[in-house]
Backbone as CSV, one residue per row, in Angstrom:
resi,resn,N_x,N_y,N_z,CA_x,CA_y,CA_z,C_x,C_y,C_z
1,MET,-7.543,24.329,1.338,-7.171,22.929,1.267,-7.798,22.190,2.458
2,PRO,-8.318,20.978,2.218,-8.868,20.202,3.332,-7.769,19.817,4.326
3,THR,-8.190,19.321,5.465,-7.233,18.924,6.500,-6.251,17.899,5.949
4,PRO,-4.936,18.136,6.096,-3.952,17.175,5.589,-3.959,15.873,6.393
5,TRP,-3.856,14.749,5.690,-3.803,13.439,6.331,-2.372,13.015,6.616
6,PHE,-1.410,13.640,5.917,0.002,13.290,6.048,0.813,14.562,6.186
7,ARG,2.042,14.419,6.670,2.992,15.521,6.670,4.298,15.003,6.078
8,PRO,5.089,15.863,5.466,6.369,15.412,4.923,7.300,14.966,6.051
9,LYS,8.126,13.973,5.768,9.119,13.565,6.759,10.143,14.682,6.920
10,ARG,10.722,14.764,8.094,11.710,15.815,8.347,12.997,15.581,7.567
11,SER,13.367,14.330,7.396,14.559,14.011,6.601,14.246,12.806,5.732
12,GLY,14.805,12.796,4.549,14.551,11.699,3.631,13.289,11.919,2.821
13,TYR,12.889,10.875,2.114,11.725,10.946,1.238,10.561,10.224,1.888
14,GLY,9.383,10.773,1.788,8.212,10.075,2.271,7.266,10.967,3.042
15,PHE,6.230,10.325,3.569,5.167,11.015,4.266,4.866,10.271,5.555
16,THR,4.368,10.996,6.551,3.985,10.407,7.827,2.504,10.677,8.053
17,PRO,1.714,9.626,8.344,0.292,9.860,8.619,0.117,10.662,9.909
18,VAL,-0.827,11.604,9.886,-1.075,12.417,11.082,-2.531,12.396,11.521
19,THR,-3.413,11.815,10.716,-4.821,11.707,11.090,-5.248,10.254,10.952
20,TRP,-6.446,9.946,11.452,-6.907,8.567,11.351,-7.110,8.158,9.895
21,GLN,-7.449,9.112,9.020,-7.623,8.782,7.607,-6.284,8.386,6.982
22,GLY,-5.237,9.117,7.323,-3.914,8.779,6.821,-3.464,7.413,7.305
23,TRP,-3.727,7.139,8.591,-3.370,5.822,9.127,-4.202,4.724,8.478
24,ALA,-5.460,4.985,8.177,-6.313,3.975,7.533,-5.807,3.659,6.126
25,VAL,-5.430,4.688,5.364,-4.893,4.468,4.018,-3.595,3.669,4.094
26,THR,-2.729,4.036,5.019,-1.449,3.344,5.171,-1.652,1.896,5.606
27,LEU,-2.515,1.677,6.585,-2.776,0.315,7.066,-3.424,-0.529,5.968
28,GLY,-4.356,0.051,5.221,-4.983,-0.686,4.122,-3.967,-1.120,3.079
29,ALA,-3.072,-0.222,2.700,-2.034,-0.572,1.726,-1.114,-1.653,2.277
30,MET,-0.788,-1.567,3.565,0.063,-2.591,4.182,-0.619,-3.954,4.178
31,LEU,-1.900,-3.991,4.534,-2.620,-5.267,4.581,-2.758,-5.890,3.196
32,ILE,-3.050,-5.081,2.192,-3.157,-5.608,0.831,-1.804,-6.135,0.356
33,THR,-0.738,-5.404,0.637,0.597,-5.839,0.230,1.006,-7.123,0.948
34,MET,0.769,-7.183,2.255,1.117,-8.390,3.007,0.264,-9.577,2.578
35,GLY,-1.022,-9.352,2.343,-1.900,-10.425,1.896,-1.506,-10.943,0.521
36,GLY,-1.177,-10.037,-0.381,-0.733,-10.448,-1.713,0.557,-11.245,-1.670
37,THR,1.493,-10.809,-0.844,2.761,-11.524,-0.709,2.541,-12.904,-0.104
38,ALA,1.739,-12.985,0.938,1.445,-14.281,1.558,0.726,-15.199,0.573
39,GLY,-0.181,-14.645,-0.216,-0.882,-15.449,-1.216,0.050,-16.003,-2.266
40,VAL,1.000,-15.194,-2.719,1.973,-15.662,-3.710,2.787,-16.819,-3.143
41,VAL,3.237,-16.687,-1.911,4.031,-17.739,-1.278,3.198,-19.002,-1.089
42,LEU,1.981,-18.867,-0.592,1.132,-20.044,-0.382,0.799,-20.749,-1.692
43,LEU,0.550,-19.991,-2.734,0.271,-20.613,-4.027,1.493,-21.368,-4.553
44,GLU,2.671,-20.845,-4.295,3.891,-21.513,-4.749,4.121,-22.814,-3.988
45,VAL,3.846,-22.804,-2.703,4.056,-23.989,-1.867,3.051,-25.082,-2.196
46,THR,1.806,-24.717,-2.448,0.756,-25.716,-2.664,0.693,-26.217,-4.103
47,HIS,1.385,-25.574,-5.023,1.352,-25.954,-6.438,-0.085,-26.011,-6.958
48,ALA,-0.863,-25.023,-6.614,-2.265,-24.948,-7.033,-2.355,-24.803,-8.552
49,PRO,-3.425,-25.344,-9.153,-3.592,-25.124,-10.592,-3.824,-23.637,-10.878
50,LEU,-3.350,-23.188,-12.005,-3.432,-21.779,-12.413,-2.773,-20.844,-11.410
51,ARG,-1.734,-21.328,-10.743,-1.118,-20.492,-9.709,-0.387,-19.288,-10.289
52,ARG,0.196,-19.407,-11.481,0.940,-18.278,-12.047,0.044,-17.081,-12.344
53,PRO,-1.122,-17.259,-12.981,-1.984,-16.079,-13.181,-2.486,-15.496,-11.859
54,MET,-2.766,-16.360,-10.890,-3.223,-15.860,-9.589,-2.103,-15.107,-8.879
55,GLN,-0.876,-15.603,-9.000,0.258,-14.901,-8.395,0.462,-13.544,-9.061
56,ALA,0.345,-13.507,-10.370,0.500,-12.236,-11.084,-0.561,-11.239,-10.632
57,PHE,-1.807,-11.708,-10.479,-2.882,-10.831,-10.015,-2.569,-10.290,-8.618
58,LEU,-2.111,-11.159,-7.708,-1.820,-10.718,-6.339,-0.677,-9.714,-6.308
59,LEU,0.342,-9.931,-7.124,1.456,-8.981,-7.165,1.025,-7.647,-7.770
60,LEU,0.164,-7.691,-8.778,-0.351,-6.443,-9.348,-1.234,-5.701,-8.343
61,ALA,-2.017,-6.438,-7.567,-2.851,-5.804,-6.539,-1.970,-5.135,-5.483
62,ALA,-0.893,-5.807,-5.090,0.026,-5.223,-4.102,0.691,-3.969,-4.669
63,ALA,1.119,-4.027,-5.918,1.742,-2.851,-6.546,0.744,-1.703,-6.651
64,ALA,-0.505,-2.012,-7.002,-1.536,-0.968,-7.093,-1.800,-0.340,-5.727
65,ALA,-1.777,-1.148,-4.663,-1.986,-0.610,-3.315,-0.858,0.337,-2.926
66,ILE,0.360,-0.023,-3.264,1.514,0.827,-2.934,1.447,2.144,-3.712
67,VAL,1.191,2.042,-5.007,1.100,3.255,-5.839,-0.076,4.123,-5.381
68,GLY,-1.195,3.487,-5.072,-2.350,4.234,-4.577,-2.057,4.960,-3.282
69,ASN,-1.336,4.291,-2.385,-0.959,4.916,-1.116,-0.076,6.140,-1.373
70,ILE,0.868,6.023,-2.269,1.758,7.148,-2.582,0.961,8.308,-3.178
71,LEU,0.053,8.001,-4.109,-0.725,9.065,-4.749,-1.643,9.776,-3.754
72,VAL,-2.296,9.015,-2.888,-3.159,9.635,-1.870,-2.315,10.487,-0.925
73,ALA,-1.166,9.963,-0.512,-0.305,10.712,0.411,0.185,12.012,-0.238
74,ARG,0.561,11.953,-1.511,1.013,13.172,-2.190,-0.105,14.193,-2.297
75,ASP,-1.333,13.706,-2.531,-2.467,14.609,-2.695,-2.915,15.210,-1.360
76,ARG,-2.793,14.463,-0.273,-3.328,14.878,1.028,-2.227,15.260,2.020
77,THR,-1.094,15.739,1.547,-0.011,16.170,2.422,-0.038,17.675,2.584
78,GLY,0.064,18.103,3.845,0.080,19.531,4.125,1.482,20.095,4.009
79,GLU,1.548,21.405,3.996,2.839,22.083,3.959,3.471,22.008,5.336
80,ASP,4.756,21.834,5.354,5.464,21.736,6.645,6.196,23.003,6.973
């Protein structure tokens, strides 16, 4: 198995990044999620045309980033 990027948490559910690759995946997912959330809020405040489809796209992108982060973490987690 290649070098694990994450390790299982000692208690509870989840993974902890242990290499720079794990931190990069986690930070990328966080930035996409935060950007999507901020975009949804800004579109709502400005009443931009076609804001609902754009908001839906941003929320789907955030959900995809979260799911992608979970899948990568599950695949690249070492045994504890």
